[in-house]
N, C-alpha and C positions, 0 to 999 in steps of 0.2 A: 733237145736241150744242148746248147754249147757249153763246154767246160774248158778250163785252162789246158787240160791234157786229155783230149777225147779218147786216146788209146788206153787210158788207165781205167781199171775197174778191178782192183785187186786188194787183198788184205796186205797190210804192212806191219812191221814191228814198230813199237812205240818210239824207238830211236830215230826212225825215219821222219818223225814229226819235226825234228830239228833241221831238216834239209828238204823242205817241200818245194815243188815247182812254183815258179812265180805266177801270180794271178792278181787281178784287180780286187777280187773278193775271195777270201778264204773263210769257209763256213766250218766251224769246229763244233761237231755235235757232242752230245753227252747223255748219260743217264743222270738226272739232276742230283741224285743222292749217292753217286759213286765217287769217292775221293780220288781214286786213281784217274778217273776221267778229267778231273779238274787239274791234277798235277800234269797230265799230258797236255791239256790246253795251255797251261802256263808255259810249259817247255816250248810249245809251238809258237806262242805269242812272243816269247823272248827271242827266239830265232828270227821270226818274221819282222819284228819291230814295226808293226803297222802304224800308219799315221792316225788311224781311227779304230776304236773298239766299240762295237755295238753289242749290247746285252739284251737278250730276251727278258731278263729279270727286272729291268729298270724302265720306268717311264721317262719321257724326255725331261721332266722337271727334276727327277732324282738324278739323272745323268749329269745335269748341270752342276750338281754339288760334288761330283767326283773330281775335284780340282787336283792338280799335281802335288800341291803342298801336303795334301792329306794321304796320298797314296802309300807312303811308307808305314803308316800307322793304321793297323787293321781295326783297332777299337774306334779311333776317331773317324775313319772312313765309314765303317759300318754304322756308326751313330748318325753321321751326316745323311746317309742313305736311308735311314730308318729301316734297316734290313730286317731286324728282328720282328718287326710288325708286318713284313711283306709275305710271310708264309713260305719263303724259299728255304732250302736247307742251310745249315750253319755257315755263316759268312767266312769262317776260318778256311773253308774249302775254296771259296771264290777269291779271297783277297790276293793270293799269289798271281792270279791272272791280271788284276789291276796293276800290281807291282812290277810285272814282267815288261810292261811298256809304259814307263812312268810319264812319258811326254805325249803319249797318244791322247787324242781328244775322245772323250767317252760320250756315246749316244745311247739313248734308250728306245727300244722298240715295243715296249709294253703299252697296251691300251687300257683306258679306264674300264673297270668292271661293267659299268653301265653300257658302254659301247658293245662289249662282248655279249651281254644279255640281249641287247637290241638285235644282234645278228641271229641269236638263237630263236628269237620270236619273230624275226622278219627275214632279212636276207643280208648276205655279206656286202653285196653291191650297194644297197640302199644305205647301209651303215657307213661304208667306206667313203661315200660321197662322190664328188665331181670327177675324180680320176679313176673310178672303178673300171671303166672300159680300158683305160691304158694298161691296167694290171690284169686284165682278162676276167675280172669278177662278174662281168655282165653275161658271160657265156656259161650256161648250165653244164654240169658234168654229164658225161654219157651215162645212160641208165645203169649199165653194169658197174661202172666206176662208182656211181652214187651208192648202189647197193653194197658194194665192197666196203666202202668207207663207213656206211651206217653199221654194218656188221662189226667192223673193227671198233667203232665207238661203243657199241654195246658190250663187246668183250672187255674193252679198256675200263668200262664202268661196272664190271663184274656182273653183267646181266641185270643190274638193278635199275637201269634207266628205262623209263617208259618208252615204248617203241615210238610213240608219236613225237618224242623229243629228239630222236636220233637225227633226222634231217637238219634240225636247228643246230645240233652239235657239229655237224659237218660244215654248216655255214660259218659257225664261229671259228673253226679251224682254218678255213679258207681266209677269213678276215684277218686272223692273226698272222698267217703266212704273208699276206699282201702287206700288212702293216710293217712287218719286219723287213720286207724287201724295200719298202718306201724309206725306212730309217737307214738302211744300208746305202741307198742312192743319195740320200741327204748327206750322209757322212762322206761318201766318195766325192760329191760335188764340193763340199766344204773344205776338204783336206787334200784332195787329189789322189788319195789312196796310197798304198793298199789299205783295205778295210778287213778286219777280222770280226766275224759274227760268232758270239757265244750263245748257243741255243741247244734245245733238245734235239735228239736224233730225228724225231718226226718232222721238224721244221727244216732239217738239213737234207731231206730226201730229194734226189734229183727228179723223181717222177711226179711228185705232187707238192713238194715243199717250197721253200723260199726261192730256190733256183728257177722254178717254173715262172714265178712272178717277176723275177729279175729279167728273165729272157723276154717276157711279154712287154715289160716297160722299157727295156734298153737292150735290144737285140745285139748279140755279138759281144757282150761284156764277158770277160774271162772270169770264170767262177770255178773254184775248186772246193768240192764238198767232201768233208771227211766225217765219217760216222765212227762211233765207239760202241762196240757191242759187248755183250756178256756171254755170248755163245757164238760159235762159228756159224756162218750162213753162206750158202751159195748165192752168188749174184745179188749181193746186198746193194741197195739203191743209192750208192755213193760212188764218187770217183775212187776214193781210197777208204779203207776202214781198218780199225785196230780192234782186236779181240782181247778183252781183259777178264780178270776174275770178276765174278758178280759181287755186288755190294751185299753186306749182311743186313737184310731188311725183313720186317715182319710181312706176313701175307696181307697184301693190300685189300683182299676181299673178305678178310676175317670179320670186319666191322658189319658185314651184311649177314653173318651167320645167325 
């Protein structure tokens, strides 16, 4: 996988987000419910001033409603986006990201739930459609990688997911990564870039996330992937990563007790 700065693979302080290396695409990862991560993203976007912002949280139809006139008003923008009905964390955490680049064109990379369910029951390639091969979705994962991802899906769902559904969950994740990559390229082609992608850390990973699908679809594109973690890791799968305090959250597996 090519990146904007192949020699980089290091933790950085949050202040460094305001002076990032140039790239066609900057992927800003997050824990969705961590307010610090969104403040860091806003600081990075303000410094970058990308021509396009792509959000994992928005469909293309929602993104069209994020017009510049609404950006200063969190209530008005949130209402236009129907954010409260979306299931994502409080919009007050996300609004500063929109406001940080008021002239950037906003794009959405979210898929309709029906398409994601179709991938769970079928395949990412069939659901994605005609360009599946361009993004590498026609190529199955290696057996060991498939097994690793299924195990991770099981852990992420607190061991409550039937084993037979885990391959489908992996397909859904691949579909969403490829769809985000497609949205990024649409944004890049429409605006000339640079493009900033706001997404979860899993989608930001260099080894299996959006960067893999960008490289497949447009080899040589300069991509800088930044993760935000809540505990130190050796060899985290990003070009750069920031370690922050963990968000105060209940045990997500408590509902299965």
